VEXZA-564126 format. One record per atom (N, C-alpha, C, O): residue in three letters; x, z, y. Coordinates in pm, whole numbers, padded with zeros to 5 digits, always signed. Layout:
N
ALAXZY...
// end
This chain:
76
MET-03088+02791+13785MET-03034+02742+13911MET-03149+02719+14009MET-03254+02669+13972GLU-03127+02757+14132GLU-03228+02740+14236GLU-03245+02593+14272GLU-03151+02514+14268THR-03369+02557+14306THR-03395+02422+14354THR-03348+02413+14499THR-03378+02500+14580GLN-03278+02309+14529GLN-03230+02289+14665GLN-03312+02180+14732GLN-03358+02086+14667LYS-03330+02193+14862LYS-03399+02093+14942LYS-03300+02034+15041LYS-03209+02101+15089ARG-03320+01910+15070ARG-03234+01840+15165ARG-03299+01843+15303ARG-03421+01827+15315ALA-03219+01865+15405ALA-03268+01864+15543ALA-03163+01797+15631ALA-03043+01802+15603THR-03209+01735+15735THR-03118+01675+15832THR-03111+01767+15952THR-03214+01802+16012VAL-02991+01806+15987VAL-02970+01896+16100VAL-02871+01828+16194VAL-02769+01774+16151TYR-02901+01830+16321TYR-02813+01768+16421TYR-02739+01879+16496TYR-02801+01970+16552PHE-02607+01870+16497PHE-02523+01965+16568PHE-02456+01897+16685PHE-02433+01776+16683ASP-02425+01973+16786ASP-02338+01927+16893ASP-02207+01884+16826ASP-02163+01947+16730ALA-02146+01779+16875ALA-02026+01723+16812ALA-01915+01827+16795ALA-01851+01831+16690GLU-01893+01910+16894GLU-01786+02009+16885GLU-01821+02119+16785GLU-01732+02169+16715ILE-01947+02157+16778ILE-01992+02257+16680ILE-01972+02200+16540ILE-01925+02270+16450HIS-02009+02075+16522HIS-01992+02011+16391HIS-01845+02007+16352HIS-01810+02034+16236GLN-01760+01975+16445GLN-01616+01972+16415GLN-01567+02111+16376GLN-01490+02126+16281ALA-01610+02212+16450ALA-01570+02349+16418ALA-01619+02389+16279ALA-01545+02452+16204LEU-01742+02352+16244LEU-01795+02381+16111LEU-01712+02313+16003LEU-01678+02376+15902ARG-01679+02187+16023ARG-01601+02113+15924ARG-01462+02174+15907ARG-01413+02187+15795LEU-01399+02212+16018LEU-01266+02273+16011LEU-01271+02407+15939LEU-01186+02438+15855ARG-01371+02487+15972ARG-01383+02618+15907ARG-01417+02603+15760ARG-01365+02677+15676ALA-01503+02508+15727ALA-01537+02483+15587ALA-01412+02444+15508ALA-01390+02494+15398ALA-01331+02358+15564ALA-01209+02315+15495ALA-01113+02433+15478ALA-01051+02449+15372ALA-01100+02513+15581ALA-01008+02627+15576ALA-01054+02733+15475ALA-00971+02803+15417SER-01184+02744+15455SER-01237+02847+15365SER-01274+02791+15227SER-01326+02863+15142HIS-01247+02663+15207HIS-01277+02596+15079HIS-01425+02606+15042HIS-01460+02626+14926ARG-01510+02592+15143ARG-01655+02590+15123ARG-01709+02465+15189ARG-01640+02399+15267SER-01833+02434+15157SER-01896+02319+15221SER-01968+02364+15348SER-01999+02482+15366VAL-01995+02268+15435VAL-02073+02297+15555VAL-02210+02349+15513VAL-02262+02442+15575SER-02268+02291+15409SER-02399+02335+15360SER-02398+02481+15318SER-02490+02556+15350GLU-02292+02522+15247GLU-02281+02663+15206GLU-02275+02754+15327GLU-02340+02859+15331MET-02197+02714+15426MET-02182+02796+15545MET-02313+02805+15623MET-02350+02913+15670VAL-02383+02694+15636VAL-02511+02694+15708VAL-02613+02778+15633VAL-02687+02855+15694ASN-02618+02764+15499ASN-02709+02846+15419ASN-02682+02995+15439ASN-02775+03074+15457GLU-02554+03033+15437GLU-02518+03174+15457GLU-02562+03223+15595GLU-02613+03334+15608ALA-02541+03141+15697ALA-02578+03180+15833ALA-02729+03194+15847ALA-02777+03288+15912VAL-02804+03103+15787VAL-02951+03111+15794VAL-03000+03233+15718VAL-03089+03303+15765LYS-02943+03259+15600LYS-02982+03378+15523LYS-02955+03505+15602LYS-03036+03597+15603ALA-02840+03511+15669ALA-02806+03629+15750ALA-02906+03647+15864ALA-02949+03759+15893ALA-02943+03537+15930ALA-03040+03545+16039ALA-03177+03589+15988ALA-03244+03669+16052LEU-03218+03538+15871LEU-03347+03578+15814LEU-03345+03725+15771LEU-03446+03795+15786ALA-03234+03771+15717ALA-03222+03912+15679ALA-03233+04002+15802ALA-03297+04107+15797GLU-03171+03959+15912GLU-03180+04036+16036GLU-03324+04038+16086GLU-03372+04141+16133ASP-03394+03925+16076ASP-03534+03919+16115ASP-03618+04014+16029ASP-03707+04082+16080ALA-03589+04019+15899ALA-03663+04108+15809ALA-03642+04254+15849ALA-03736+04333+15846GLU-03519+04289+15886GLU-03491+04426+15932GLU-03568+04456+16060GLU-03625+04565+16074ASP-03570+04361+16153ASP-03644+04380+16278ASP-03792+04399+16252ASP-03854+04488+16310LEU-03849+04317+16164LEU-03992+04327+16133LEU-04023+04462+16068LEU-04126+04522+16097ALA-03935+04510+15981ALA-03954+04640+15918ALA-03950+04751+16023ALA-04029+04846+16017ALA-03859+04740+16118ALA-03850+04841+16225ALA-03974+04839+16313ALA-04025+04944+16351PHE-04024+04719+16344PHE-04147+04709+16424PHE-04263+04773+16350PHE-04342+04846+16409LYS-04273+04747+16219LYS-04381+04803+16140LYS-04371+04955+16135LYS-04471+05026+16148GLU-04249+05005+16117GLU-04225+05149+16111GLU-04266+05219+16241GLU-04315+05332+16239ARG-04245+05151+16353ARG-04274+05212+16483ARG-04410+05174+16539ARG-04442+05209+16652SER-04490+05102+16461SER-04619+05052+16512SER-04714+05162+16555SER-04800+05140+16640GLY-04701+05280+16498GLY-04790+05390+16533GLY-04746+05470+16655GLY-04819+05558+16701GLU-04628+05439+16708GLU-04579+05513+16823GLU-04656+05477+16949GLU-04703+05365+16966ARG-04668+05576+17036ARG-04735+05553+17163ARG-04652+05459+17249ARG-04530+05470+17255SER-04717+05368+17314SER-04650+05270+17400SER-04638+05324+17542SER-04726+05396+17590LEU-04530+05290+17607LEU-04506+05333+17745LEU-04455+05213+17822LEU-04358+05149+17782SER-04521+05182+17933SER-04478+05066+18011SER-04348+05096+18086SER-04316+05212+18112PHE-04277+04993+18118PHE-04153+05007+18194PHE-04180+05074+18329PHE-04107+05163+18371GLU-04287+05030+18394GLU-04322+05086+18526GLU-04345+05236+18517GLU-04294+05312+18599THR-04420+05280+18418THR-04446+05423+18401THR-04318+05498+18372THR-04296+05607+18427PHE-04233+05443+18289PHE-04107+05507+18255PHE-04020+05527+18378PHE-03963+05634+18398VAL-04009+05422+18460VAL-03928+05430+18582VAL-03987+05532+18679VAL-03913+05609+18741GLN-04119+05535+18693GLN-04184+05633+18781GLN-04153+05775+18735GLN-04128+05862+18818ARG-04156+05799+18606ARG-04124+05932+18553ARG-03979+05970+18581ARG-03950+06084+18616LEU-03889+05874+18566LEU-03748+05901+18599LEU-03734+05940+18745LEU-03661+06033+18779LYS-03804+05869+18832LYS-03796+05898+18976LYS-03853+06036+19006LYS-03794+06112+19083ARG-03967+06069+18947ARG-04028+06201+18969ARG-03937+06315+18925ARG-03933+06420+18988ARG-03864+06293+18819ARG-03774+06398+18767ARG-03639+06397+18839ARG-03550+06476+18805GLY-03622+06309+18938GLY-03496+06305+19013GLY-03381+06243+18938GLY-03265+06266+18973ARG-03410+06164+18836ARG-03303+06103+18756ARG-03254+05974+18818ARG-03143+05929+18788ILE-03335+05913+18903ILE-03292+05792+18975ILE-03331+05805+19120ILE-03305+05714+19200
// end
């Protein structure tokens, strides 16, 4: 079994109420739901970091240069 750590988190009152209602409706605890949401956010961050690493060798192009090229080609 994984070791769990305790943390104090403060929610806006309406957000907390929504969490409690959803937890009751889904027969889960607020802690389970918060853990799932944090894990999902961290997984998304891991995907983003992998994509950044994968593209790290690509040539960079500034927004200004990109817009100038569009204008020169008559696209804008």
